[in-house]
C-alpha positions in Angstrom: -131.7 164.1 -122.5 -128.5 165.7 -123.8 -126.4 163.8 -121.3 -128.0 160.5 -122.2 -127.3 161.1 -125.9 -123.7 162.0 -125.1 -123.3 158.8 -123.1 -124.8 156.8 -125.9 -122.5 158.1 -128.6 -119.4 158.8 -126.4 -119.5 156.3 -123.6 -117.1 156.4 -120.7 -115.3 153.3 -119.5 -114.3 152.1 -116.1 -110.6 152.8 -115.3 -110.5 149.6 -113.2 -111.9 147.0 -115.6 -112.6 148.8 -118.9 -116.3 148.0 -118.9 -118.8 150.7 -120.1 -119.9 152.9 -117.2 -123.5 153.7 -116.5 -124.5 157.4 -116.8 -124.5 157.8 -113.0 -121.0 156.2 -112.6 -117.8 158.1 -112.6 -114.3 156.7 -113.4 -115.1 153.4 -111.6 -118.0 151.0 -111.9 -119.9 149.9 -108.9 -118.3 146.5 -109.0 -114.7 147.9 -109.0 -115.6 150.3 -106.1 -116.9 147.4 -104.1 -113.7 145.3 -104.6 -111.1 148.0 -104.0 -108.4 146.4 -101.7 -108.3 148.9 -98.8 -105.3 148.5 -96.5 -106.8 150.1 -93.4 -103.3 151.2 -92.5 -104.5 154.6 -91.3 -106.2 152.8 -88.4 -102.9 151.4 -87.0 -99.6 152.7 -85.8 -97.2 151.2 -86.5 -98.2 149.6 -89.7 -96.6 148.0 -92.7 -96.1 151.3 -94.5 -94.4 152.9 -91.5 -92.3 149.8 -91.1 -90.8 150.4 -94.5 -88.9 153.4 -93.1 -87.9 151.8 -89.7 -84.2 152.3 -89.0 -83.8 154.4 -92.2 -85.4 157.8 -91.6 -87.6 159.1 -88.9 -91.2 159.3 -90.1 -94.0 160.2 -87.7 -96.9 158.5 -89.5 -97.3 156.7 -92.8 -100.2 154.9 -94.5 -101.4 154.0 -97.9 -105.0 153.6 -99.0 -105.0 150.6 -101.4 -103.0 147.4 -101.9 -101.2 147.3 -105.3 -100.6 144.1 -107.3 -99.3 143.8 -110.9 -102.6 142.8 -112.2 -105.8 144.1 -110.8 -108.0 147.2 -110.3 -105.3 149.3 -108.6 -102.7 148.5 -111.2 -105.2 149.5 -113.9 -106.1 152.7 -112.1 -102.4 153.8 -111.7 -101.6 152.9 -115.3 -104.5 155.0 -116.5 -103.5 157.8 -114.2 -99.9 157.9 -115.3 -100.0 157.0 -118.9 -103.5 157.5 -120.3 -104.1 161.2 -119.5 -106.5 160.5 -116.6 -105.4 163.0 -113.8 -108.9 163.0 -112.4 -108.2 159.5 -110.9 -105.8 161.1 -108.5 -108.4 163.6 -107.3 -111.2 161.0 -107.0 -109.0 158.6 -105.0 -107.8 161.5 -102.9 -111.4 162.4 -102.0 -112.1 158.8 -101.0 -109.0 158.7 -98.8 -109.9 162.0 -97.2 -113.2 160.6 -96.1 -111.4 157.6 -94.5 -108.9 159.8 -92.8 -111.5 162.3 -91.4 -112.0 160.3 -88.2 -108.3 159.8 -87.5 -105.7 162.2 -86.0 -103.4 161.8 -89.1 -103.9 165.3 -90.5 -104.8 167.3 -87.4 -101.3 168.7 -86.9 -100.2 168.9 -90.5 -99.1 172.3 -91.7 -98.3 171.7 -95.4 -99.0 169.0 -98.0 -95.8 168.3 -100.1 -96.5 166.3 -103.3 -93.4 164.4 -104.4 -92.2 166.6 -107.3 -91.7 165.6 -110.9 -88.8 166.8 -113.1 -90.0 169.6 -115.4 -89.2 167.6 -118.5 -91.4 164.7 -117.5 -94.1 167.1 -116.3 -94.1 168.7 -119.8 -94.4 165.2 -121.4 -97.2 164.0 -119.2 -98.9 167.4 -118.8 -99.5 167.0 -115.0 -98.0 165.6 -111.8 -100.1 162.5 -111.0 -99.9 163.4 -107.2 -101.4 166.9 -107.6 -105.0 165.7 -107.7 -104.5 163.7 -104.5 -103.0 166.8 -102.8 -105.9 169.0 -104.0 -108.5 166.6 -102.7 -106.8 166.6 -99.2 -106.3 170.3 -99.3 -110.0 171.0 -100.0 -111.2 168.5 -97.4 -108.9 169.5 -94.5 -108.1 173.1 -95.4 -104.3 172.4 -95.4 -102.2 174.4 -97.9 -100.1 172.7 -100.6 -96.5 173.6 -101.2 -94.9 172.7 -104.5 -91.7 174.7 -104.3 -90.0 173.4 -101.1 -88.8 170.3 -103.0 -87.8 170.1 -106.6 -86.6 167.3 -108.8 -83.3 168.3 -110.4 -82.4 165.0 -112.2 -84.6 163.6 -114.9 -84.8 159.8 -114.4 -86.5 157.0 -116.3 -89.6 155.3 -114.8 -88.7 153.6 -111.5 -91.2 150.7 -112.2 -88.7 148.6 -114.1 -85.7 149.2 -111.8 -84.4 146.8 -109.3 -84.1 147.8 -105.6 -80.3 148.3 -106.0 -80.8 150.5 -109.0 -83.3 152.7 -107.2 -81.0 153.1 -104.2 -78.0 153.9 -106.4 -79.7 156.9 -108.1 -81.9 158.3 -105.3 -79.4 160.6 -103.7 -78.9 162.9 -106.7 -82.5 163.4 -107.7 -84.1 166.0 -105.4 -83.2 169.4 -104.0 -84.4 171.3 -100.9 -85.1 174.9 -101.6 -85.6 178.0 -99.3 -86.9 176.5 -96.1 -86.5 179.4 -93.8 -90.2 179.6 -93.0 -90.7 175.9 -92.4 -88.9 175.5 -89.1 -91.0 173.4 -86.6 -93.6 172.5 -89.2 -95.3 169.2 -89.7 -94.9 168.3 -93.4 -97.0 165.6 -95.1 -95.3 163.9 -98.1 -97.7 162.6 -100.8 -97.0 160.1 -103.5 -99.0 157.7 -105.7 -97.4 154.4 -104.7 -95.1 153.2 -102.0 -92.8 150.4 -103.3 -89.3 150.3 -101.9 -89.7 153.7 -100.2 -86.4 155.0 -101.6 -87.9 158.1 -103.3 -89.9 159.1 -100.2 -86.9 158.3 -97.9 -84.8 160.7 -100.0 -87.4 163.5 -99.8 -88.0 162.9 -96.1 -84.2 163.2 -95.4 -84.1 166.5 -97.1 -87.1 167.8 -95.3 -85.7 166.7 -92.0 -82.7 168.9 -92.5 -85.1 171.8 -91.6 -84.8 172.3 -87.8 -87.5 170.8 -85.6 -89.5 169.5 -88.6 -91.8 166.5 -88.5 -92.5 164.4 -91.6 -95.4 162.1 -92.3 -96.3 160.2 -95.5 -99.5 159.3 -97.3 -99.7 157.3 -100.6 -102.6 156.1 -102.7 -101.2 152.6 -103.0 -98.9 150.1 -101.3 -96.9 147.3 -102.9 -96.5 144.3 -100.6 
């Protein structure tokens, strides 16, 4: 009864289409869940995500869960996640992706989950790293530890969403730093990010991680831009 009254006076809205959610719905309405554009990249190697890095940096496996377009459910979800104080979206999508990955070998050899780090200034402004919920969901499902100290972001940069490909490439090399990696030799590290666009950020992070002897790097993202 109390929950019904709360829903009546303080309704929740779908993060995909902004319609009012039913009491049993969470974050996404049934319709938006039914029309999520899954890529199925985790079922194929190579795939279009892995091909983004071909000839640039050696990535063992890469896949993204959903296709991203400028207008649509995924665009709305990521906007809510990044700019409207909805960190739970990252965790919810992460749980969905974990279930899809459960029957694949993608995470069977992974030693650590590495969320792409945010600069401390931007994290203070936003209040959270939008990738952390994704990492937490995978960690809980597969029992893989998360490491947030191996990589740090040392340069505060404006949002990458409005930058051209050339502008992203120009600034990428000065942004991240590899920290004490003495205990990571020979490990399989899984880089996590919210969206794969040009791949420049993930390429930079992967290059740093691959400086560690005998290290393997794979990549998972929530969304993929064609």
